[in-house]
C-alpha positions as CSV (number, residue, x, y, z in Angstrom):
1,M,-25.2,-15.8,-15.5
2,E,-24.8,-12.8,-13.3
3,R,-24.1,-9.4,-14.8
4,L,-20.6,-9.2,-12.9
5,W,-19.6,-12.6,-14.7
6,R,-20.7,-11.4,-18.1
7,Y,-18.9,-8.1,-17.6
8,N,-15.6,-10.0,-16.8
9,L,-16.0,-12.0,-20.0
10,H,-15.6,-8.7,-22.0
11,Y,-12.7,-7.1,-20.3
12,F,-10.0,-9.0,-21.8
13,D,-7.9,-8.8,-18.6
14,D,-5.9,-12.0,-19.7
15,L,-4.3,-9.9,-22.4
16,T,-2.2,-8.3,-19.7
17,A,-1.9,-11.2,-17.3
18,T,1.1,-12.9,-16.2
19,A,2.8,-14.8,-19.0
20,A,0.3,-13.4,-21.4
21,E,2.9,-13.9,-24.2
22,E,2.5,-17.7,-23.8
23,R,-1.1,-17.5,-24.9
24,S,-0.7,-14.9,-27.8
25,A,-2.4,-17.5,-30.4
26,W,-5.1,-18.1,-28.1
27,H,-5.6,-14.3,-27.6
28,R,-5.5,-13.6,-31.3
29,A,-8.2,-16.1,-32.0
30,L,-10.4,-14.7,-29.0
31,I,-10.2,-11.2,-30.4
32,A,-11.1,-12.3,-33.8
33,R,-14.1,-14.3,-32.4
34,W,-15.0,-11.3,-30.2
35,I,-15.3,-9.0,-33.1
36,E,-17.2,-11.4,-35.2
37,E,-19.7,-12.3,-32.6
38,N,-20.3,-8.9,-31.0
39,P,-21.7,-6.4,-33.5
40,P,-21.6,-2.8,-32.3
41,G,-24.2,-1.8,-29.9
42,L,-25.4,-5.2,-28.8
43,G,-25.5,-6.9,-25.3
44,T,-23.3,-6.7,-22.3
45,A,-20.1,-6.4,-24.3
46,W,-20.9,-2.9,-25.3
47,E,-22.1,-1.4,-22.0
48,P,-19.7,1.4,-21.2
49,Y,-17.8,0.0,-18.2
50,P,-16.6,-3.3,-20.1
51,T,-15.9,-1.2,-23.2
52,S,-13.8,1.1,-21.2
53,L,-11.8,-1.7,-19.8
54,R,-11.4,-3.6,-23.0
55,I,-10.4,-0.4,-24.9
56,V,-7.4,-0.1,-22.4
57,N,-6.4,-3.7,-22.4
58,W,-6.3,-4.1,-26.3
59,I,-4.4,-0.9,-26.5
60,K,-1.8,-2.4,-23.8
61,W,-1.7,-5.6,-25.8
62,L,-0.9,-3.8,-29.1
63,L,1.8,-1.5,-27.3
64,A,3.4,-4.8,-26.0
65,G,4.5,-5.4,-29.7
66,N,1.5,-7.8,-30.7
67,P,0.6,-7.2,-34.2
68,P,-3.1,-6.3,-34.6
69,V,-5.7,-8.8,-35.5
70,A,-7.6,-8.4,-38.8
71,E,-10.2,-5.5,-38.2
72,M,-8.8,-5.1,-34.8
73,L,-8.1,-1.3,-35.2
74,D,-11.4,-0.5,-37.0
75,S,-13.2,-2.3,-33.9
76,L,-11.2,-0.3,-31.5
77,A,-11.9,3.0,-33.1
78,V,-15.6,2.1,-33.2
79,Q,-15.5,1.2,-29.6
80,A,-14.0,4.5,-28.6
81,R,-16.7,6.6,-30.7
82,W,-19.3,4.5,-29.0
83,L,-18.0,5.0,-25.5
84,A,-17.5,8.9,-26.1
85,R,-21.3,9.1,-26.5
86,R,-22.1,7.1,-23.5
87,I,-20.2,8.4,-20.7
88,E,-21.5,7.1,-17.2
89,W,-22.4,10.3,-15.7
90,H,-25.5,8.8,-14.2
91,L,-23.1,6.4,-12.2
92,L,-20.1,8.5,-11.5
93,G,-17.4,7.0,-9.4
94,N,-15.0,4.4,-10.6
95,H,-17.3,4.0,-13.8
96,L,-16.7,7.6,-14.8
97,F,-13.0,7.3,-14.1
98,A,-12.6,4.2,-16.4
99,N,-14.7,5.8,-19.0
100,A,-12.2,8.8,-19.1
101,K,-9.3,6.7,-18.8
102,A,-10.2,4.7,-21.9
103,L,-10.7,7.9,-23.8
104,V,-7.2,9.2,-22.8
105,F,-5.7,5.8,-23.9
106,A,-7.5,5.6,-27.3
107,G,-6.8,9.5,-27.9
108,A,-3.2,8.9,-27.3
109,F,-2.9,5.6,-29.3
110,F,-4.8,7.1,-32.5
111,S,-3.8,10.1,-34.3
112,G,-6.0,12.8,-36.0
113,E,-8.7,15.3,-34.9
114,E,-11.2,12.8,-33.3
115,A,-8.4,11.2,-31.4
116,R,-7.3,14.6,-30.1
117,C,-11.0,15.2,-29.0
118,W,-11.2,11.8,-27.2
119,R,-7.8,12.7,-25.4
120,E,-9.0,16.1,-24.4
121,R,-12.3,15.1,-23.3
122,G,-10.9,12.2,-21.1
123,A,-8.4,14.6,-19.6
124,R,-11.0,17.3,-18.7
125,I,-13.1,14.5,-16.7
126,L,-9.9,13.2,-15.1
127,L,-8.8,16.6,-14.0
128,N,-12.2,17.3,-12.4
129,E,-12.5,13.8,-10.8
130,L,-9.0,13.4,-9.2
131,P,-9.5,16.1,-6.5
132,E,-13.0,14.4,-5.9
133,Q,-12.1,10.7,-5.9
134,V,-8.6,10.8,-4.3
135,L,-8.9,12.3,-0.8
136,A,-6.3,14.2,0.9
137,D,-4.8,11.2,2.7
138,G,-4.7,9.3,-0.6
139,G,-7.5,7.1,-0.1
140,H,-10.2,6.5,-2.7
141,F,-13.5,8.2,-1.9
142,E,-15.5,5.1,-1.8
143,R,-13.6,3.7,1.1
144,S,-12.9,0.2,-0.4
145,P,-9.5,-0.9,-0.2
146,M,-10.2,-3.1,-3.5
147,Y,-11.5,-0.1,-5.4
148,H,-8.6,2.2,-4.1
149,A,-6.2,-0.4,-5.6
150,L,-8.0,-0.6,-8.9
151,A,-7.9,3.4,-8.7
152,L,-4.2,3.3,-8.1
153,E,-3.7,0.9,-11.2
154,D,-5.6,3.5,-13.3
155,V,-3.5,6.4,-12.2
156,L,-0.1,4.4,-12.8
157,D,-1.6,3.1,-16.2
158,L,-2.3,6.9,-17.2
159,V,1.2,8.0,-16.1
160,N,2.7,5.2,-18.0
161,V,0.6,5.6,-21.3
162,L,1.2,9.5,-21.3
163,Q,5.1,8.7,-20.7
164,T,5.1,6.1,-23.6
165,L,3.2,8.1,-26.3
166,G,3.9,11.6,-25.3
167,D,1.6,13.7,-23.5
168,E,0.5,15.8,-26.4
169,G,-0.8,18.8,-24.3
170,M,-1.6,16.6,-21.3
171,S,0.9,18.1,-19.0
172,P,-1.7,19.3,-16.4
173,L,-3.3,15.8,-16.4
174,A,0.4,14.2,-16.0
175,R,1.1,16.3,-13.0
176,A,-2.2,15.8,-11.4
177,L,-1.7,12.2,-11.7
178,R,1.9,12.0,-10.5
179,E,1.2,14.3,-7.5
180,R,-1.3,11.6,-6.1
181,V,0.7,8.4,-6.5
182,P,2.6,8.6,-3.3
183,A,-0.2,9.1,-1.1
184,M,-2.2,6.3,-2.8
185,L,0.7,3.9,-2.4
186,Y,1.0,4.9,1.4
187,W,-2.8,4.5,2.0
188,L,-2.8,1.0,0.4
189,R,0.1,-0.1,2.6
190,C,-1.8,1.3,5.6
191,M,-4.9,-0.6,4.6
192,S,-3.2,-4.0,4.2
193,H,-2.2,-6.7,6.6
194,P,1.3,-7.9,7.1
195,D,0.5,-10.6,4.6
196,H,0.4,-7.8,2.0
197,R,-3.4,-8.4,1.2
198,I,-6.0,-5.9,1.6
199,A,-8.4,-5.5,4.5
200,S,-12.3,-6.3,4.0
201,F,-14.0,-3.0,4.4
202,N,-17.0,-2.3,2.2
203,D,-16.8,-4.2,-1.1
204,A,-13.5,-5.7,-1.1
205,A,-12.3,-9.1,-2.5
206,E,-9.0,-10.6,-3.5
207,G,-8.0,-11.4,-7.1
208,I,-9.7,-8.3,-8.6
209,A,-7.1,-5.7,-8.1
210,P,-3.3,-6.6,-8.8
211,P,-1.7,-8.2,-5.9
212,N,0.3,-5.4,-3.7
213,A,3.7,-6.6,-4.9
214,E,3.0,-6.2,-8.4
215,M,1.5,-2.7,-7.8
216,E,4.5,-1.7,-5.8
217,A,6.9,-2.9,-8.6
218,Y,4.8,-1.3,-11.2
219,A,5.0,2.3,-9.3
220,S,8.7,1.6,-8.7
221,R,9.2,1.2,-12.6
222,L,7.7,4.4,-13.1
223,G,9.8,6.2,-10.5
224,F,7.5,6.3,-7.6
225,S,8.0,5.7,-3.8
226,A,6.4,6.1,-0.6
227,P,7.1,5.5,3.2
228,Q,6.2,2.2,4.9
229,P,3.6,2.4,7.9
230,P,5.5,2.4,11.1
231,L,6.1,-1.0,12.5
232,E,4.9,0.4,15.9
233,G,2.5,3.4,16.2
234,V,-0.8,4.8,15.2
235,V,-1.5,6.2,11.6
236,Q,-4.7,8.1,11.1
237,L,-6.1,8.5,7.7
238,P,-8.2,11.4,8.7
239,A,-9.8,12.3,5.3
240,S,-11.0,8.7,4.7
241,G,-11.6,7.9,8.4
242,Y,-9.6,4.7,9.0
243,V,-6.9,4.1,11.7
244,R,-4.1,1.7,11.6
245,V,-2.5,0.6,14.9
246,A,0.7,-1.6,15.2
247,R,2.3,-2.7,18.4
248,G,4.5,-5.7,19.2
249,P,3.3,-8.7,16.9
250,A,-0.1,-7.1,16.2
251,V,-1.7,-4.9,13.4
252,A,-5.2,-3.7,13.9
253,I,-7.0,-1.7,11.2
254,L,-10.1,0.2,12.6
255,D,-13.1,1.7,10.6
256,C,-14.1,4.9,12.0
257,A,-15.1,6.1,8.3
258,P,-18.3,7.4,6.7
259,I,-19.7,4.7,4.6
260,G,-18.8,6.6,1.5
261,P,-19.7,9.6,-0.7
262,D,-23.3,10.6,0.1
263,Y,-24.3,10.3,-3.5
264,L,-22.3,7.1,-4.4
265,P,-22.8,4.5,-1.6
266,G,-23.2,1.5,-4.0
267,H,-20.0,-0.1,-2.5
268,A,-20.5,0.6,1.1
269,H,-21.5,-2.0,3.7
270,A,-22.9,-1.3,7.2
271,D,-19.6,-2.0,8.8
272,T,-18.9,1.2,10.9
273,L,-16.7,0.5,13.8
274,S,-15.7,-2.7,12.5
275,F,-12.0,-3.8,12.5
276,E,-9.6,-6.5,11.5
277,V,-6.4,-7.8,13.3
278,S,-3.3,-9.7,12.4
279,V,-1.1,-11.3,14.9
280,H,2.5,-12.6,14.1
281,G,1.6,-11.9,10.5
282,R,-1.6,-14.1,10.2
283,R,-5.3,-13.0,10.2
284,L,-7.1,-13.4,13.6
285,I,-10.3,-11.2,13.3
286,V,-11.7,-10.3,10.0
287,N,-14.7,-8.8,8.2
288,G,-16.9,-11.0,6.0
289,G,-15.6,-9.9,2.6
290,T,-17.5,-9.9,-0.7
291,S,-18.6,-12.9,-2.9
292,C,-21.3,-11.4,-5.2
293,Y,-22.9,-8.3,-6.6
294,G,-26.3,-8.4,-7.9
295,T,-29.6,-8.2,-5.8
296,S,-29.5,-11.6,-4.1
297,A,-30.3,-12.1,-0.5
298,Q,-26.7,-13.0,-0.2
299,R,-25.5,-9.8,-1.4
300,V,-27.8,-8.0,1.2
301,R,-26.3,-10.3,4.0
302,E,-22.8,-9.6,3.0
303,R,-23.5,-5.8,3.2
304,G,-25.3,-6.2,6.6
305,T,-23.9,-5.4,10.0
306,E,-24.0,-9.0,11.1
307,W,-21.4,-9.7,8.5
308,H,-18.7,-7.5,10.1
309,S,-16.8,-7.5,13.3
310,T,-18.9,-4.7,15.0
311,V,-21.9,-4.4,17.1
312,Q,-25.6,-5.0,15.8
313,V,-28.4,-3.6,18.0
314,A,-31.8,-5.0,17.9
315,G,-31.2,-7.2,14.8
316,F,-30.8,-4.1,12.5
317,D,-27.9,-2.9,10.3
318,S,-26.1,0.4,11.4
319,S,-26.7,1.7,7.8
320,E,-29.8,0.8,6.0
321,V,-28.2,-1.2,3.2
322,W,-30.8,-2.7,0.7
323,S,-31.1,-4.0,-2.9
324,G,-27.6,-4.4,-4.5
325,F,-26.0,-1.2,-4.2
326,R,-28.4,1.1,-2.2
327,V,-28.2,2.7,1.2
328,G,-31.1,4.6,3.0
329,R,-30.3,5.7,6.5
330,R,-26.4,6.0,6.9
331,A,-24.3,5.8,10.2
332,R,-22.5,8.9,11.0
333,P,-19.3,8.2,12.9
334,G,-18.3,10.7,15.6
335,P,-14.8,12.3,16.2
336,V,-12.0,9.9,16.4
337,S,-10.0,10.1,19.7
338,V,-6.4,8.6,19.8
339,E,-4.1,8.6,22.8
340,N,-1.1,6.5,22.8
341,F,-2.3,3.1,21.6
342,T,-6.0,3.7,22.5
343,V,-8.6,4.7,19.8
344,E,-12.1,5.6,20.5
345,C,-15.0,6.4,18.1
346,S,-18.8,6.3,18.1
347,H,-21.8,6.5,15.5
348,D,-25.4,7.2,15.3
349,G,-26.5,4.5,13.0
350,Y,-29.2,3.4,15.5
351,R,-30.7,6.7,16.2
352,F,-34.1,5.5,14.8
353,L,-34.6,3.2,17.8
354,S,-36.2,4.4,20.9
355,G,-33.7,6.3,22.9
356,A,-31.7,6.8,19.9
357,P,-28.9,4.8,21.2
358,R,-25.3,5.6,20.0
359,H,-22.5,3.1,19.9
360,Y,-19.3,3.7,21.3
361,R,-16.3,1.4,20.9
362,R,-12.9,1.7,22.4
363,W,-9.7,-0.3,21.3
364,I,-6.7,-0.5,23.6
365,L,-3.7,-2.2,21.8
366,E,-1.5,-3.6,24.5
367,A,2.0,-5.0,24.1
368,D,0.7,-8.5,24.3
369,G,-2.9,-8.1,23.5
370,L,-6.1,-6.1,22.5
371,R,-8.9,-5.0,24.7
372,V,-12.3,-3.8,22.9
373,D,-14.9,-2.0,24.9
374,D,-18.5,-1.6,23.7
375,W,-21.2,0.3,25.1
376,L,-24.6,2.1,24.1
377,T,-26.1,5.3,25.5
378,D,-29.4,3.7,25.8
379,S,-29.4,-0.1,27.1
380,R,-32.9,-1.1,26.4
381,H,-32.3,-2.7,23.2
382,P,-30.6,-6.0,22.9
383,A,-27.1,-5.9,21.1
384,V,-24.3,-8.2,20.2
385,A,-20.8,-7.6,19.4
386,R,-19.4,-10.0,16.7
387,F,-15.8,-11.2,16.3
388,H,-15.4,-12.9,13.1
389,L,-12.4,-15.4,13.3
390,A,-10.2,-15.8,10.3
391,P,-10.7,-19.2,8.4
392,G,-8.9,-21.9,10.1
393,I,-9.2,-20.7,13.7
394,E,-11.5,-22.2,16.2
395,A,-12.7,-20.9,19.4
396,R,-12.9,-23.4,22.4
397,S,-14.7,-22.2,25.6
398,K,-13.4,-22.6,29.1
399,E,-14.9,-21.7,32.5
400,H,-18.6,-21.5,31.0
401,G,-17.8,-19.2,28.2
402,R,-15.8,-16.6,30.1
403,H,-12.4,-17.6,28.7
404,W,-11.6,-19.0,25.3
405,C,-8.8,-20.5,23.5
406,L,-8.4,-19.7,19.8
407,K,-6.5,-22.5,17.8
408,S,-5.3,-23.3,14.4
409,L,-4.1,-26.5,13.2
410,D,-0.7,-25.8,14.2
411,G,-1.5,-24.7,17.8
412,L,-2.8,-22.1,20.1
413,V,-3.2,-18.6,18.4
414,A,-4.6,-16.5,21.0
415,R,-6.7,-16.3,24.3
416,C,-9.8,-14.3,24.8
417,E,-11.5,-13.3,28.0
418,I,-15.1,-11.9,28.3
419,A,-14.6,-9.3,30.9
420,E,-18.2,-8.1,30.4
421,G,-21.1,-9.7,28.4
422,R,-22.0,-13.3,27.5
423,A,-20.2,-15.2,24.6
424,R,-21.3,-17.9,22.3
425,V,-20.0,-19.2,19.0
426,E,-21.7,-18.7,15.9
427,Q,-21.1,-20.6,12.7
428,S,-20.7,-18.0,9.8
429,E,-18.8,-17.8,6.5
430,H,-16.1,-15.5,5.0
431,A,-15.7,-14.5,1.3
432,P,-12.1,-13.9,0.4
433,Q,-13.0,-13.9,-3.3
434,F,-15.9,-13.3,-5.6
435,G,-17.7,-16.7,-6.0
436,K,-16.1,-18.2,-3.0
437,R,-17.0,-18.4,0.6
438,V,-15.4,-20.7,3.4
439,P,-17.0,-21.6,6.8
440,I,-15.6,-19.6,9.9
441,Q,-16.5,-19.3,13.6
442,T,-17.6,-16.1,15.0
443,L,-17.3,-15.1,18.5
444,A,-20.7,-13.4,19.5
445,V,-20.9,-11.5,22.8
446,Q,-24.0,-10.2,24.0
447,L,-24.0,-6.8,25.5
448,N,-24.8,-6.9,29.4
449,E,-27.0,-3.7,30.1
450,G,-25.5,-2.2,27.1
451,R,-22.0,-2.8,27.7
452,A,-19.4,-5.6,26.8
453,S,-15.6,-5.8,27.2
454,V,-13.4,-8.5,25.4
455,R,-9.6,-8.9,26.1
456,W,-7.6,-10.8,23.4
457,R,-4.1,-12.1,24.6
458,W,-1.4,-13.2,22.1
459,K,0.4,-16.4,22.4
460,P,3.9,-15.4,23.8
């Protein structure tokens, strides 16, 4: 099985899942079996990341009132000792954050000098990483809505455990955590659609982080609140680079962001200047999503530009994604211009081609539709703008491909006019979850002399 699947087998997430108390007998047997079948230091089970998540989940389960399984406390202490010597400095990012969180949990749960050392070491790492990993606008620095939601859950868990067990000298950490929650909540709201599900930028899949409603309720129980994005207007998230535009029945989320930290692009996709749109609360235009990790051809495909609602030039990716978690050449987005409901940005991801073409994109959200203009500064290379339609929506051509009707099972959703360029329908896929891909249609518009203009009109 793939490494990600094996990792999940050792997280013990079900200990804290919905209605977990109904499965307590099974959980006790599973913990006992895990202790027996996974001797210290052997196999996937003892890699630092799954060890970190398991430590937290076991402690949550115990704090929920479950009596410990035989040898469970001994095993938990050994896991914390093992982890303390194997911090993932070579990976950094969310792995390092998870390691530090687990040390704080273990240090707060146990007593004694060794536990104090775990607690203080975890706190030092977190105090150093919080300003690095949580940007000024509240977004997680890897620019993935999924990993942002997981980071927010981590922050809330740390606030919770310090409140529950007493901060034991952790006051600076508690303050640093609490200061960041409102902005992180607001960022998550801005990067979610009206259906309260996250947008698919970079590595993103549903069913990994808790649903937004659960996250909101958790934050509320801990005393946090944050404003809602405006029902109509433009929200710029300047530190992370995304823009949310809402007008009438439509919400558009635009990617004008760098791919992520220069030293940590593992969860980045070649999706610069891509976007997603919901109309009347339902998805219309989407990105491809994420169904797998690893180093397969499918993983490379899902990170590529063709998998996203943006422009691909000469068949190349806007950023050079390769292997499972690597990026070579990177697209650098230009400044974002916002005027009323018009947003414009550009990037230089195709600068290695002759003429060093720069891709410009302008979104104009109107009261009843959206206009998307694309142009290249050098038109000698073939280019195509792809608009991936949400699952269940079909495009039907009228007037030799100049006009299109977008329909779902319950009727007309929108109309589309190709003002400049040549359009065709491609058969593609969308990955809403890990391990799941569904067929979709993609409206692919060939740029004409380096230019394309597409106008979408919503059903009245």
